[in-house]
Each structure stands twice: as structure tokens, then as C-alpha cells.
N, C-alpha and C positions, 0 to 999 in steps of 0.2 A: 392889805392883810388878808390871808386866806382863811376862810372858815369852812370846816368840813364836819360832816356828821357820819360817824362810822356805820350807822344803820341805814344810810341813804343809798339808793341805787347809784352805781358809778363810783362809790367811795374807793374801791380797790384801785381803779385806774388813777383817780385823783391823788391818792396817797402815794402811789408808785411814782407819779410825776414829781411830787414833793421830795421824795427820797432821792430821786435821780437828778434833781435840778443842779445845774452847775453854777457854783458861786465864786469859783476862783477867777482871778483876773483874766479877761479875754485878750489882754495885750500879749503879743508874741515877743516874749523877752528872751527866749532861749538863744537866739543868734547874737543879740547884743551882749548877753552874759558870757557866751563863749569867747567873744572878742576881748572882753575885759579880762577874763581869766588868762587868756593867751598872752595878753600884754604884760601882766604882772609876772607870769611864769617865765617869759622870755627876757623881760627887761628889768625885773626886780624892783629895787627902790626907785629907779628913774621912772618906770611905768607907774608905780604906786603914787609917786609924787605928782605926776602929770594928771592922773585920773582924779586925785583928790583936789587939785587946783581947779579942774574942769567941773567936777560934780559937787564939791562942797565949798568951792570958792575961797580957798585959802592955801597959802604956800607952806608946806610942812617945814621947809628950811627956815622960815621966819617964825611961824607959830610954835614950832617944836614938834618933834615926832612922838616923843614919849612923855607922859605925864608922871612927874616924880612922886614917889611914895609920900613925901612930906606934904605935897599939894593935896593928895587924897586925905591925909590925916587932918590937914587944916580945914578942908571942906567938911569933914565929919565934926570937928570941934566947933565949927561956926553954925551948925544947925540949931534951930530953935529947940529948947529942951524937950518939948513934947514930941517933936518929930524924931529927935535922936532916940528918945526912949521907945518910940513906936518901932523904929528900925531895929533897935537892940532886942526888943521882944520878938519881933518877926524872926530875926536871925537865930535867936536862942531856940525857938520852937522848931524852926526848919532843921536846925542842926540835930536837935534831940530826936526828931522823927526819923531822920535819915541815918543816924547812928544805928538805929534798930534794923536798918536794911542791910547792913554789912554782912555778906555771906561768909560762912565758915568753910575751912578746908575740909576735905574728905579723904579718909584712908582706911582701908580694911584688907584683910586677907580672906580669899574665898576658899571653897572646899577643895579646889585644885591646887592650893598652895600659892596662888598668884596674888601678889600684893598690888592693889589697884587704888586709884583715888584721883583727886583733882585739887589743885590749889588756885586761889584767886590772887591776882596782883593788879595794882593800879597801872594805868598807862603812865608814861613818863611825863607827858605834857598835854594840856587841854586848853583849847581856846574858847572863849565865851563871847558871843556877839551881843551887844547891848545897844538898842536904838538910842540915839542922842538928840541933841537939839531940843526942840519944844516937847517932843515925845520922849520924855524921860521916865524910865521904868526901873527905879532902884529895886523894887521887889523882884523883878525878873533877874537882875544880876544876882541877888541873894539866892534865888531858886536854882540858878545854874551853877554858881560858884561854890556854894556850901556843900552840895553833894560831891563835887569833885574833890574838895579838900577832905571831906569825910572818907572818901575812897582811898585817899593817900596820894593824890596827884602832887608831885613835887613842884612842878612849874605850871602855874595857872595864869594864862594870858587873857586880858580883856581888850577887845577892840571896840571902839565906839566912835561914830562920826561926830565931828564938831563943825556943823555948818557955819560958814563965815568965821571960823576960828573960835566960835563960842563954846565954852565948856559948860556942861550941866553939873552944878555942884552936887546934886543928889546922886548922880551916877558915881562921882568920885567918892562921896561919903560911903556909899554901899560897897565900892571896891575896897576901901580901907577896912570896913567892918568884916567883909568876907575873906580878907587875907589874900587879895590878888597880888601876884608877884610882878606883873607888868601890866601897864595900861597904855594903849597906843591910840593916837588921834586919827584913826582911819576907819572908814565904814564902807557900806555897800558891798557889791560883789567883789570889788578889789580887795577888801579886807579879808574876805573868805579865801581868796586866792593866796594872799600873803600867809595866812595860817596854814594852808594846805601844802604849798610848795616852799615857803620860806623865802626870805630875801637876805641881803647882807645884814640888815638891821634886825629883822624879825625872824627868829628861828622857827622852823616848822613845828607843828604840834601833831598829836596823834588822833585827837577827837575834837570836833567842832560842834558846839551847841549854841542855842539861843535863837530868838525870833527876829524877824525882819520883814521888809517889804517883799514884793514879788521877785525882785532882782536878787535879794539875799537868799530867798527860798530856792530859787532856780540855781544859784551858785552852789548852794549846799548839795542840791541834787546832782550837779555835774561833777563835784569833787569827791563824791562818795566813792570809796574804793582807794583813793589816794589817802584819805583820812576817814575815820568813822564820823557819823553824824548822829544827832539825837533823832530827828524826824524832819520831814518836809511839812511845815505847818501851813495850814490854810485858814480861811476865815473862822472866827470863833462862833460857838453855838451853845445854846442852852435849851434843855427840855425841862419843863416844870409839870409834874403830875400833882394836881391839887384838887381837893374836894371843896364843897361850898361853905365849909366852916371857916375858911381862911379869910383874912382881911384882904379885900381886892386891891387895896393900895400897896400892900406888901408884895403881892404877886406881880402887880404891874411894875413895881420898881425892880424886882428880880429879872423880869423879861427885858427891861430897858438897860439893866446893868451890862448886858452883852451887846445890845443894839447900839449903844453909844461908842463901841470900839471902832466900827467901820460900817460903811453902807452895805457891805457884803455879809455881815454877820446874820445869824438866824436865831430867832427866839420862838419857841413853840410851847403852847399850853395844852395839856390834856386834862379834861374835866368831865364829870358825868352830869354836871349841873348847868343847864343852859342859862338860867338866870344869873348864876355866878359868872359865867363867861361874859354876859352883857356888862356886868359890873366891872370886871377886869378891863374890858374894852374902854369903858368910860374913864376908868382910872388912868389908863395909858394915855388917853387924849389929854386929860388934865395935867398930868406930869410932863408930857411933851411940851406943853405950852410954856412952862417955866424952866425946863431943863437947859442948862447952859450948852450942853452937847445935843440939844434937841434936833437941830437940823440934820445931823448925821443919823441920830437914832430914829427919826421919823422915816427917812428913806429906807433904812434897814428893816424897820417894822412893816412898812407898807409894801415893801418889795419881797421880803423873805419871811416875815412873821406869819404865824398860823395859830388858830385856836381850833382844837379838834374835840368834838363831843363823842364820848364813848359810853356804851351801856353801863359799864362798871369800870372803876379805876384799874382793876386787874386786866381788863381788855387793853389798857394802854401799854402794858409791859411788852407784849410781842411787837407792837408797833414801834415802841422805843428801841427795841433791839434792832429793828431794821434800820433805824436812823443811826444807831451806834454813836450817840452824841458825845461831844467833849465833856459837857457837864449835864447832870440830871439832878434835879431837886425833887424830893418826894415830900410834899407838905401835907401830911396826914397825922392822925393820932398814933397810928401804928405803921410807921414807914418801913419797918423791917419785913413785914408781910409782903410788901410789893418789891422791896429790894431783893429778897430771896428769889423772886421770879425773873429778875433781870440778869442778862448775861453780858451785855456789851455797853460799856460806858467808860469814859476816861476817868471820871471821878464822880462820886455820888454824895449828895448833901441831904441828910436825913432829918426830917422833922420840921415843924413850923418855924423854929428859931435857928435854922441853919442856912442862911442865905449864901449863895455861891461866892459873894464878895469876901466872906470870911476866909475862904480857901485861897483867894488870890493873894492874901497878905500875911496873916498871922497864925493860921490854924496849924500848919506844919507840913502836911502832904504837898507834893509839888504841884505847881499850877501850870507847868509845861506839859500839855496833854495832847493826845492824838485828836485830830479834827478830820472832817470830810469822810466820816464812816470808817476811819482807820482804827477806831477802838475795837473793831471786830478782830483785829490781829495784833494791835500794838498797845503799849502801856505808857503811862506818864514817865517823865524823866526821873531817874533814880540813881543810886550809888553805883549799881552794876553797869550803867552806861559809861562809866569811867574806869571800868575794870575789864579784865579778860581772864578766862579760865583755862588753865593748862592741865590736861589729864596726864597721868603717869601710870606705868605698870612695871612690875619687877618680878622676874621668874628665876627660880633656881633650876638645876638640872632635872629634878623630879617633876617640877611643874611643866617644864618644856616637854618632857616625855609624855605628859598627859595631853597637852594641846598641840604638840608638833605634828603628829600624823594627820590630823584633820586639816591643819594649815597647808601641809604639802599637797594633800588631795585637792583642796580648793584652788591653790595656786596653779597646779597642773591643769585643772579643768578650765581655768581662765587663760591658759597659754602663757604663763609668766614663769618660765623655768628658773630664772635667777631668784625670784621670790622663794620658790620651792627649795632651791639649793641652800639658801641662807639658813633654812631650818634643818633640812636633811643632813647637811654636813655636821651640824652639832649633834643631831640624834645619832649619827654614825659613831661618834666618839663615846656614846653611852651616857 
């Protein structure tokens, strides 16, 4: 774990190294992914079946390609009551939040008499990738599928790997609750290829969203342009800005809540209190000793974790902006004073009683967020990721008379006479 002091000589270089540190997988997967995509694109279902048998160790012709809606409904009905209620609460809150994101159409007539505007429409079909097997994330399915349905997507396709043919009932239950129209037993880069180009069994979609391993992320990168994607996700990250009045056990748990995801995740604490930093360090060690995911969390903390002392918590804000983290917690009595200073973060969690984990499950805002400093220019998944905007304009003869001459002049200046003629001929008619 790195410990830095913003007032120490050499801090600027040390912090720059932290910001620029590469945490993505070093494996060169691009060539392998290209081959997988080409196989499915060229061979369709036969290629998809062969890759599934090789990588997930089951034969789709025997285990079944598609999971029936009644199987998803049965999985939901079989959940323990408290878990079923938790999923229902999460789904209701996610839906309520995203309903408020739906954009409205625009139409007006300007001073020249031109009617202008834009309308929003959902894509026809969307595909959601959900990790399967032991890594079951029903919350991720809800976070991806519900905004799509809120947007008005008519055909929602879920793909999820079933290693050794084993289906995760939590994923099926979430698919039922979210209203998925199709659920297919395919995963990995080959599933992304099937969604992008389609096969005889799986019709192509327009947008692909959802997290996955390095191969899935690279596949999404390579199919972008054939389909839309949400983002290319990297390792998770959290920044906590906390003063010494916090319980160090709480802050330690918040840091470890991301560290347990993967050895490449990053957890960073900013504080102005050196003694508090020591207490948090001790709390992290105590919790790692008993945490079931401690082996992974320890590697992440010791490799990518950091505690940074700053003169004041306000000094943490420009440093946080340089990190542009996926998650930022502000654990102070007046978190809004610091939040107002921040420009770049995927999602913010304000106050001592707002741990990031609440946002992962039941708060409502989406937990699919930009990582790897992409919060400088990207936002979390939302309803508009499943929609597109079409602008429109309408002129009568009078309006064309006002705008036409300038259009002709510009078209002639650009050497495009047919453009100019399409307007000039109408102007000549009066």
C-alpha cells in the first residue's frame, strides 16, 4: 500500500505515477478475441457451439441453447423470501430512478419561421451480458436490463455463460424480474459476437451492455460500430475523502468493498489526519484477517491501494479530479461543500452513512460506471444509452427564402454545386 503526503517533496511525481499506473490486464487478448469474433461471424451457430464446448465445457445441443421464461420464473419463485424481497426492492428503486431520466422530445419554431426539434426513440433490440457460473451478479442484470426496458426497448436479450452447463438461479431470477425477453446459455467474446452479427438462432441487437472479463471487454471494443456499447470497463476503483471524525472500521470496510472485486482494483483514502490514517490502516489489516475474500482484497490493497495525507480535505478535490474515479465517497459532516468542488467522478456517495455498497444494489442510480479515468468524459449507464435522437426541421417557402441565399453561398464556397442547386432551384420558383 502506498502512503503519500501532499506536502512532501516529490509528491507531484509520486502522485502522477499513481494516476498513470496501468491496472488493466497485461495479457494480449486482442488477437485471440479477433479470432473468436471471426469464427462466430463466419460460422454462426456452429462456431458458437464449438467455442462454448471448448471454453465453457458443455454442448449447447445437449444442455439447451435458450433458457425458457418459465425456468426464469421458477427460479424467482424458489428464492428465499428475504432475497426475493431484496431483489424486488432493488428493481423498484432502479426503475423509479431511471424513469426520471427519460428525455422529452423538442419542437419549436424560430424567428425565421423554421420548425426545428428532435425526438427520442428506443433502439429495437438490446443485449445484456451477465457473468455466470460462480460469479453471479443479479444486481448487474437489473442495472442493465431495467434502463433498457424503461427506454422502451422491445426485445431485450440476456446472454450468460453456464460453465459445465450449470445455470445460476440468481441470474435467472433477475432476468424474470427485469422482464428479459430472451436468455441464452452463451458467454465470453463469442456471446458478444453473436449479439453483434447474429446467428440463425440469436438475432442481432443494436446495443450491447454489461460487464465481463478482459476477453468480453476487448470483444465489446472490437464490435463497437457494428453495434453500440455502453463502455469498455476496466478494474473497479474507489476514492474515499474522510476526516478524523469517522469510524476507522467503517472507512476500512469501504476501501475493502472494492478491493475484494479483483486484484487489479484500486482503493484510495484522502485524509488530513495522520493519526486517523494509521487507525484506518490497522482496521484494514484486522478486517483482511477474517474477510472471506481477503486473499484477493489483500493483493489489491497492497498493490494498488493508497493513503494520501492532504493539508485540508479541500486539497483532495483537485487530486480526485485527476483520478476521475468510478466511485468517490465524501465522509464528512458537510459533504456538499466538497462535492461542489469536484468535476470528475462516476458516482458520488455523500455523508458518513452512505457507503458505496448501497449504490451497488438498492439506491437506484446505476452501478455501471466509467473506470480508468474515463469519468473525465463518460457517464454511468442510463436510459439514453438505449435510445437515439433524431433531429428534424421543416421550412415553408418564406423560411427557405430567408435561409436559402446563405446556404447557396456556402455550398458554392465549398465547391458543391449540386448542394447549391437543390436550394437555388427552389428560390428561383419564388
